[in-house]
A tleap script that builds the chain and sets N, CA, C and O, in Angstrom:
source leaprc.protein.ff14SB
mol = sequence {
  NMET ARG ALA PRO TRP PRO SER CYS LEU ALA
  ALA TRP GLN ARG HIE ALA ARG ALA VAL ALA
  PRO THR PRO ALA GLY VAL PRO ALA ARG TYR
  PHE LEU GLN PRO ARG SER LYS ILE LEU GLU
  GLU LEU THR ASP ARG GLU ARG THR CYS THR
  THR GLU LEU GLU ARG LEU LYS GLY SER ARG
  ALA ALA LEU GLU LYS GLY ALA GLY ALA ALA
  GLU GLY GLU LEU ARG GLU LEU LEU GLN SER
  SER PRO ALA LEU ALA ARG ALA LEU SER LYS
  CGLN
}
set mol.1.N position { 60.263 -40.119 73.640 }
set mol.1.CA position { 59.087 -40.952 73.703 }
set mol.1.C position { 57.889 -40.170 73.156 }
set mol.1.O position { 57.704 -38.992 73.463 }
set mol.2.N position { 57.095 -40.842 72.352 }
set mol.2.CA position { 55.916 -40.212 71.768 }
set mol.2.C position { 54.806 -40.094 72.792 }
set mol.2.O position { 54.610 -40.963 73.641 }
set mol.3.N position { 54.078 -38.977 72.679 }
set mol.3.CA position { 52.954 -38.772 73.598 }
set mol.3.C position { 51.817 -39.718 73.220 }
set mol.3.O position { 51.545 -39.907 72.034 }
set mol.4.N position { 51.160 -40.304 74.189 }
set mol.4.CA position { 50.088 -41.256 73.886 }
set mol.4.C position { 48.766 -40.600 73.505 }
set mol.4.O position { 47.832 -41.295 73.104 }
set mol.5.N position { 48.667 -39.273 73.623 }
set mol.5.CA position { 47.364 -38.648 73.434 }
set mol.5.C position { 46.762 -38.770 72.042 }
set mol.5.O position { 45.536 -38.838 71.964 }
set mol.6.N position { 47.513 -38.806 70.915 }
set mol.6.CA position { 46.833 -38.951 69.626 }
set mol.6.C position { 46.000 -40.227 69.543 }
set mol.6.O position { 44.880 -40.198 69.032 }
set mol.7.N position { 46.527 -41.338 70.034 }
set mol.7.CA position { 45.737 -42.565 69.979 }
set mol.7.C position { 44.560 -42.486 70.942 }
set mol.7.O position { 43.486 -43.012 70.650 }
set mol.8.N position { 44.748 -41.838 72.078 }
set mol.8.CA position { 43.645 -41.662 73.025 }
set mol.8.C position { 42.566 -40.774 72.429 }
set mol.8.O position { 41.375 -41.038 72.591 }
set mol.9.N position { 42.989 -39.715 71.736 }
set mol.9.CA position { 42.029 -38.805 71.117 }
set mol.9.C position { 41.215 -39.539 70.053 }
set mol.9.O position { 39.995 -39.387 69.985 }
set mol.10.N position { 41.885 -40.328 69.229 }
set mol.10.CA position { 41.182 -41.081 68.195 }
set mol.10.C position { 40.193 -42.059 68.818 }
set mol.10.O position { 39.076 -42.215 68.325 }
set mol.11.N position { 40.602 -42.721 69.905 }
set mol.11.CA position { 39.694 -43.647 70.591 }
set mol.11.C position { 38.508 -42.903 71.173 }
set mol.11.O position { 37.378 -43.388 71.111 }
set mol.12.N position { 38.752 -41.729 71.739 }
set mol.12.CA position { 37.655 -40.940 72.311 }
set mol.12.C position { 36.687 -40.495 71.219 }
set mol.12.O position { 35.472 -40.516 71.417 }
set mol.13.N position { 37.226 -40.089 70.058 }
set mol.13.CA position { 36.368 -39.662 68.954 }
set mol.13.C position { 35.499 -40.811 68.451 }
set mol.13.O position { 34.315 -40.625 68.168 }
set mol.14.N position { 36.091 -41.999 68.342 }
set mol.14.CA position { 35.297 -43.163 67.917 }
set mol.14.C position { 34.215 -43.459 68.946 }
set mol.14.O position { 33.074 -43.748 68.587 }
set mol.15.N position { 34.571 -43.389 70.215 }
set mol.15.CA position { 33.606 -43.645 71.278 }
set mol.15.C position { 32.485 -42.600 71.264 }
set mol.15.O position { 31.315 -42.942 71.429 }
set mol.16.N position { 32.841 -41.339 71.068 }
set mol.16.CA position { 31.841 -40.266 71.056 }
set mol.16.C position { 30.860 -40.458 69.912 }
set mol.16.O position { 29.661 -40.237 70.087 }
set mol.17.N position { 31.350 -40.868 68.734 }
set mol.17.CA position { 30.459 -41.095 67.596 }
set mol.17.C position { 29.549 -42.293 67.836 }
set mol.17.O position { 28.397 -42.294 67.404 }
set mol.18.N position { 30.060 -43.310 68.522 }
set mol.18.CA position { 29.254 -44.506 68.771 }
set mol.18.C position { 28.203 -44.250 69.839 }
set mol.18.O position { 27.065 -44.703 69.715 }
set mol.19.N position { 28.578 -43.528 70.884 }
set mol.19.CA position { 27.662 -43.288 71.995 }
set mol.19.C position { 26.635 -42.225 71.654 }
set mol.19.O position { 25.452 -42.386 71.954 }
set mol.20.N position { 27.073 -41.144 71.032 }
set mol.20.CA position { 26.177 -40.033 70.716 }
set mol.20.C position { 26.226 -39.753 69.225 }
set mol.20.O position { 26.978 -38.884 68.783 }
set mol.21.N position { 25.436 -40.477 68.444 }
set mol.21.CA position { 25.448 -40.230 67.010 }
set mol.21.C position { 24.982 -38.800 66.715 }
set mol.21.O position { 24.162 -38.237 67.441 }
set mol.22.N position { 25.516 -38.234 65.653 }
set mol.22.CA position { 25.166 -36.861 65.314 }
set mol.22.C position { 23.779 -36.809 64.692 }
set mol.22.O position { 23.329 -37.790 64.099 }
set mol.23.N position { 23.100 -35.681 64.820 }
set mol.23.CA position { 21.785 -35.533 64.197 }
set mol.23.C position { 21.886 -35.654 62.678 }
set mol.23.O position { 22.941 -35.408 62.094 }
set mol.24.N position { 20.799 -36.028 62.059 }
set mol.24.CA position { 20.792 -36.174 60.602 }
set mol.24.C position { 21.141 -34.838 59.959 }
set mol.24.O position { 20.636 -33.791 60.365 }
set mol.25.N position { 21.994 -34.885 58.969 }
set mol.25.CA position { 22.372 -33.684 58.242 }
set mol.25.C position { 23.517 -32.908 58.850 }
set mol.25.O position { 23.967 -31.927 58.259 }
set mol.26.N position { 24.002 -33.310 60.006 }
set mol.26.CA position { 25.114 -32.616 60.651 }
set mol.26.C position { 26.297 -33.572 60.702 }
set mol.26.O position { 26.255 -34.573 61.417 }
set mol.27.N position { 27.348 -33.271 59.951 }
set mol.27.CA position { 28.514 -34.162 59.965 }
set mol.27.C position { 29.163 -34.213 61.346 }
set mol.27.O position { 29.147 -33.230 62.087 }
set mol.28.N position { 29.725 -35.351 61.676 }
set mol.28.CA position { 30.356 -35.537 62.980 }
set mol.28.C position { 31.530 -34.591 63.174 }
set mol.28.O position { 31.853 -34.231 64.306 }
set mol.29.N position { 32.172 -34.185 62.086 }
set mol.29.CA position { 33.346 -33.324 62.221 }
set mol.29.C position { 33.003 -31.986 62.859 }
set mol.29.O position { 33.876 -31.346 63.446 }
set mol.30.N position { 31.745 -31.547 62.758 }
set mol.30.CA position { 31.365 -30.280 63.376 }
set mol.30.C position { 31.440 -30.345 64.897 }
set mol.30.O position { 31.694 -29.330 65.547 }
set mol.31.N position { 31.228 -31.493 65.455 }
set mol.31.CA position { 31.254 -31.621 66.904 }
set mol.31.C position { 32.669 -31.750 67.443 }
set mol.31.O position { 32.881 -31.744 68.656 }
set mol.32.N position { 33.621 -31.864 66.556 }
set mol.32.CA position { 35.008 -32.023 66.969 }
set mol.32.C position { 35.834 -30.788 66.624 }
set mol.32.O position { 37.064 -30.850 66.627 }
set mol.33.N position { 35.168 -29.651 66.322 }
set mol.33.CA position { 35.854 -28.418 65.968 }
set mol.33.C position { 35.378 -27.292 66.873 }
set mol.33.O position { 34.290 -27.371 67.443 }
set mol.34.N position { 36.181 -26.250 67.010 }
set mol.34.CA position { 35.758 -25.099 67.800 }
set mol.34.C position { 34.571 -24.381 67.133 }
set mol.34.O position { 34.396 -24.437 65.916 }
set mol.35.N position { 33.783 -23.722 67.944 }
set mol.35.CA position { 32.587 -23.037 67.461 }
set mol.35.C position { 32.935 -21.998 66.394 }
set mol.35.O position { 32.216 -21.878 65.401 }
set mol.36.N position { 34.017 -21.250 66.579 }
set mol.36.CA position { 34.396 -20.216 65.613 }
set mol.36.C position { 34.693 -20.821 64.241 }
set mol.36.O position { 34.346 -20.240 63.212 }
set mol.37.N position { 35.327 -21.973 64.230 }
set mol.37.CA position { 35.645 -22.659 62.971 }
set mol.37.C position { 34.359 -23.115 62.274 }
set mol.37.O position { 34.227 -22.995 61.056 }
set mol.38.N position { 33.423 -23.633 63.053 }
set mol.38.CA position { 32.148 -24.079 62.492 }
set mol.38.C position { 31.400 -22.899 61.884 }
set mol.38.O position { 30.892 -22.996 60.767 }
set mol.39.N position { 31.329 -21.786 62.611 }
set mol.39.CA position { 30.630 -20.605 62.106 }
set mol.39.C position { 31.300 -20.054 60.849 }
set mol.39.O position { 30.618 -19.596 59.933 }
set mol.40.N position { 32.612 -20.096 60.804 }
set mol.40.CA position { 33.336 -19.633 59.627 }
set mol.40.C position { 33.007 -20.501 58.417 }
set mol.40.O position { 32.762 -19.978 57.329 }
set mol.41.N position { 32.999 -21.804 58.593 }
set mol.41.CA position { 32.668 -22.718 57.485 }
set mol.41.C position { 31.241 -22.511 57.016 }
set mol.41.O position { 30.979 -22.495 55.813 }
set mol.42.N position { 30.320 -22.353 57.948 }
set mol.42.CA position { 28.922 -22.153 57.567 }
set mol.42.C position { 28.721 -20.816 56.863 }
set mol.42.O position { 27.920 -20.719 55.933 }
set mol.43.N position { 29.437 -19.791 57.297 }
set mol.43.CA position { 29.352 -18.492 56.635 }
set mol.43.C position { 29.888 -18.584 55.212 }
set mol.43.O position { 29.300 -18.025 54.287 }
set mol.44.N position { 30.997 -19.286 55.039 }
set mol.44.CA position { 31.550 -19.482 53.692 }
set mol.44.C position { 30.579 -20.256 52.810 }
set mol.44.O position { 30.396 -19.921 51.639 }
set mol.45.N position { 29.963 -21.283 53.365 }
set mol.45.CA position { 28.996 -22.074 52.597 }
set mol.45.C position { 27.788 -21.225 52.214 }
set mol.45.O position { 27.282 -21.332 51.097 }
set mol.46.N position { 27.326 -20.385 53.135 }
set mol.46.CA position { 26.188 -19.504 52.855 }
set mol.46.C position { 26.542 -18.525 51.738 }
set mol.46.O position { 25.734 -18.288 50.841 }
set mol.47.N position { 27.737 -17.961 51.789 }
set mol.47.CA position { 28.189 -17.013 50.768 }
set mol.47.C position { 28.255 -17.710 49.411 }
set mol.47.O position { 27.832 -17.144 48.403 }
set mol.48.N position { 28.773 -18.912 49.380 }
set mol.48.CA position { 28.865 -19.674 48.133 }
set mol.48.C position { 27.476 -19.971 47.573 }
set mol.48.O position { 27.241 -19.831 46.373 }
set mol.49.N position { 26.565 -20.378 48.439 }
set mol.49.CA position { 25.205 -20.691 47.995 }
set mol.49.C position { 24.485 -19.444 47.486 }
set mol.49.O position { 23.741 -19.511 46.508 }
set mol.50.N position { 24.703 -18.317 48.140 }
set mol.50.CA position { 24.077 -17.071 47.707 }
set mol.50.C position { 24.585 -16.670 46.324 }
set mol.50.O position { 23.805 -16.250 45.470 }
set mol.51.N position { 25.880 -16.800 46.109 }
set mol.51.CA position { 26.460 -16.476 44.804 }
set mol.51.C position { 25.905 -17.404 43.731 }
set mol.51.O position { 25.543 -16.960 42.641 }
set mol.52.N position { 25.841 -18.683 44.043 }
set mol.52.CA position { 25.313 -19.669 43.089 }
set mol.52.C position { 23.841 -19.395 42.784 }
set mol.52.O position { 23.409 -19.531 41.639 }
set mol.53.N position { 23.078 -19.015 43.792 }
set mol.53.CA position { 21.656 -18.707 43.600 }
set mol.53.C position { 21.483 -17.520 42.663 }
set mol.53.O position { 20.635 -17.558 41.771 }
set mol.54.N position { 22.271 -16.473 42.850 }
set mol.54.CA position { 22.191 -15.305 41.969 }
set mol.54.C position { 22.550 -15.680 40.539 }
set mol.54.O position { 21.910 -15.215 39.596 }
set mol.55.N position { 23.569 -16.516 40.374 }
set mol.55.CA position { 23.963 -16.952 39.036 }
set mol.55.C position { 22.834 -17.739 38.367 }
set mol.55.O position { 22.543 -17.545 37.187 }
set mol.56.N position { 22.207 -18.623 39.134 }
set mol.56.CA position { 21.122 -19.436 38.583 }
set mol.56.C position { 19.888 -18.600 38.255 }
set mol.56.O position { 19.194 -18.873 37.276 }
set mol.57.N position { 19.615 -17.581 39.073 }
set mol.57.CA position { 18.486 -16.685 38.769 }
set mol.57.C position { 18.719 -15.949 37.456 }
set mol.57.O position { 17.799 -15.792 36.653 }
set mol.58.N position { 19.949 -15.499 37.241 }
set mol.58.CA position { 20.279 -14.838 35.979 }
set mol.58.C position { 20.136 -15.778 34.801 }
set mol.58.O position { 19.632 -15.390 33.747 }
set mol.59.N position { 20.575 -17.005 34.975 }
set mol.59.CA position { 20.460 -18.010 33.929 }
set mol.59.C position { 18.994 -18.317 33.630 }
set mol.59.O position { 18.608 -18.482 32.473 }
set mol.60.N position { 18.196 -18.391 34.667 }
set mol.60.CA position { 16.764 -18.657 34.493 }
set mol.60.C position { 16.110 -17.540 33.702 }
set mol.60.O position { 15.319 -17.800 32.796 }
set mol.61.N position { 16.433 -16.296 34.036 }
set mol.61.CA position { 15.851 -15.152 33.323 }
set mol.61.C position { 16.225 -15.191 31.847 }
set mol.61.O position { 15.384 -14.932 30.986 }
set mol.62.N position { 17.474 -15.513 31.553 }
set mol.62.CA position { 17.917 -15.592 30.158 }
set mol.62.C position { 17.196 -16.712 29.419 }
set mol.62.O position { 16.799 -16.539 28.267 }
set mol.63.N position { 17.024 -17.859 30.072 }
set mol.63.CA position { 16.317 -18.983 29.438 }
set mol.63.C position { 14.851 -18.661 29.201 }
set mol.63.O position { 14.301 -19.018 28.159 }
set mol.64.N position { 14.208 -17.992 30.154 }
set mol.64.CA position { 12.811 -17.614 29.974 }
set mol.64.C position { 12.654 -16.630 28.823 }
set mol.64.O position { 11.700 -16.720 28.051 }
set mol.65.N position { 13.584 -15.697 28.710 }
set mol.65.CA position { 13.545 -14.733 27.620 }
set mol.65.C position { 13.712 -15.444 26.278 }
set mol.65.O position { 13.004 -15.141 25.317 }
set mol.66.N position { 14.655 -16.395 26.217 }
set mol.66.CA position { 14.869 -17.165 24.993 }
set mol.66.C position { 13.664 -18.015 24.631 }
set mol.66.O position { 13.315 -18.139 23.457 }
set mol.67.N position { 13.027 -18.602 25.638 }
set mol.67.CA position { 11.838 -19.425 25.376 }
set mol.67.C position { 10.695 -18.561 24.857 }
set mol.67.O position { 9.961 -18.969 23.957 }
set mol.68.N position { 10.546 -17.376 25.422 }
set mol.68.CA position { 9.498 -16.462 24.948 }
set mol.68.C position { 9.736 -16.046 23.507 }
set mol.68.O position { 8.794 -15.961 22.719 }
set mol.69.N position { 10.994 -15.787 23.159 }
set mol.69.CA position { 11.321 -15.411 21.783 }
set mol.69.C position { 11.043 -16.566 20.827 }
set mol.69.O position { 10.490 -16.356 19.747 }
set mol.70.N position { 11.420 -17.777 21.209 }
set mol.70.CA position { 11.176 -18.945 20.353 }
set mol.70.C position { 9.676 -19.190 20.180 }
set mol.70.O position { 9.225 -19.562 19.097 }
set mol.71.N position { 8.909 -18.982 21.244 }
set mol.71.CA position { 7.458 -19.161 21.159 }
set mol.71.C position { 6.848 -18.139 20.201 }
set mol.71.O position { 5.964 -18.473 19.412 }
set mol.72.N position { 7.317 -16.909 20.270 }
set mol.72.CA position { 6.832 -15.872 19.361 }
set mol.72.C position { 7.162 -16.187 17.915 }
set mol.72.O position { 6.326 -15.998 17.032 }
set mol.73.N position { 8.367 -16.662 17.666 }
set mol.73.CA position { 8.770 -17.021 16.301 }
set mol.73.C position { 7.936 -18.180 15.772 }
set mol.73.O position { 7.544 -18.176 14.605 }
set mol.74.N position { 7.659 -19.172 16.614 }
set mol.74.CA position { 6.834 -20.308 16.188 }
set mol.74.C position { 5.404 -19.854 15.891 }
set mol.74.O position { 4.801 -20.285 14.907 }
set mol.75.N position { 4.874 -18.996 16.731 }
set mol.75.CA position { 3.517 -18.484 16.513 }
set mol.75.C position { 3.456 -17.712 15.193 }
set mol.75.O position { 2.502 -17.864 14.430 }
set mol.76.N position { 4.473 -16.884 14.920 }
set mol.76.CA position { 4.531 -16.117 13.678 }
set mol.76.C position { 4.632 -17.048 12.472 }
set mol.76.O position { 3.996 -16.803 11.447 }
set mol.77.N position { 5.424 -18.110 12.586 }
set mol.77.CA position { 5.576 -19.079 11.496 }
set mol.77.C position { 4.244 -19.765 11.206 }
set mol.77.O position { 3.874 -19.931 10.044 }
set mol.78.N position { 3.527 -20.162 12.248 }
set mol.78.CA position { 2.243 -20.840 12.037 }
set mol.78.C position { 1.200 -19.896 11.459 }
set mol.78.O position { 0.357 -20.314 10.666 }
set mol.79.N position { 1.250 -18.623 11.849 }
set mol.79.CA position { 0.288 -17.654 11.291 }
set mol.79.C position { 0.586 -17.344 9.837 }
set mol.79.O position { -0.331 -17.069 9.063 }
set mol.80.N position { 1.856 -17.384 9.452 }
set mol.80.CA position { 2.217 -17.068 8.069 }
set mol.80.C position { 1.979 -18.235 7.125 }
set mol.80.O position { 1.902 -18.033 5.913 }
set mol.81.N position { 1.862 -19.448 7.645 }
set mol.81.CA position { 1.681 -20.624 6.802 }
set mol.81.C position { 0.526 -21.474 7.335 }
set mol.81.O position { 0.750 -22.374 8.145 }
set mol.82.N position { -0.705 -21.200 6.894 }
set mol.82.CA position { -1.857 -21.987 7.356 }
set mol.82.C position { -1.732 -23.475 7.000 }
set mol.82.O position { -2.227 -24.328 7.737 }
set mol.83.N position { -1.081 -23.789 5.884 }
set mol.83.CA position { -0.931 -25.198 5.497 }
set mol.83.C position { -0.062 -25.932 6.521 }
set mol.83.O position { -0.353 -27.076 6.870 }
set mol.84.N position { 0.982 -25.294 6.997 }
set mol.84.CA position { 1.835 -25.888 8.008 }
set mol.84.C position { 1.067 -26.083 9.319 }
set mol.84.O position { 1.219 -27.104 9.990 }
set mol.85.N position { 0.255 -25.111 9.668 }
set mol.85.CA position { -0.543 -25.205 10.887 }
set mol.85.C position { -1.518 -26.385 10.801 }
set mol.85.O position { -1.693 -27.122 11.771 }
set mol.86.N position { -2.156 -26.558 9.630 }
set mol.86.CA position { -3.091 -27.686 9.446 }
set mol.86.C position { -2.351 -29.021 9.517 }
set mol.86.O position { -2.841 -29.972 10.127 }
set mol.87.N position { -1.173 -29.095 8.892 }
set mol.87.CA position { -0.393 -30.338 8.890 }
set mol.87.C position { 0.040 -30.702 10.319 }
set mol.87.O position { 0.019 -31.874 10.694 }
set mol.88.N position { 0.423 -29.718 11.097 }
set mol.88.CA position { 0.829 -30.000 12.476 }
set mol.88.C position { -0.350 -30.362 13.356 }
set mol.88.O position { -0.203 -31.170 14.274 }
set mol.89.N position { -1.514 -29.786 13.102 }
set mol.89.CA position { -2.686 -30.080 13.939 }
set mol.89.C position { -3.230 -31.479 13.652 }
set mol.89.O position { -3.885 -32.058 14.519 }
set mol.90.N position { -2.982 -32.043 12.461 }
set mol.90.CA position { -3.438 -33.400 12.126 }
set mol.90.C position { -2.616 -34.453 12.855 }
set mol.90.O position { -3.100 -35.560 13.093 }
set mol.91.N position { -1.393 -34.125 13.208 }
set mol.91.CA position { -0.512 -35.108 13.867 }
set mol.91.C position { -0.897 -35.168 15.261 }
set mol.91.O position { -0.307 -35.924 16.033 }
savepdb mol mol.pdb
quit
């Protein structure tokens, strides 16, 4: 004979979500897991976000460097060709 507890557990979980809704931004699954599991997941998420942040900072630095180089080249082009500078300023 099958144990009745899985259906009871599911009913209790539905009741718990209906009676005590979770705070905004906190998934209901966190309230149905042991504290150690929750802390492990949050630590993994923090590590992932930190790695992603470092990657994005590096990308930002490279883009800023490229933008500065392009700005310098454009400035040099306009200084070398006054006719081009006048034509662009009329537009």
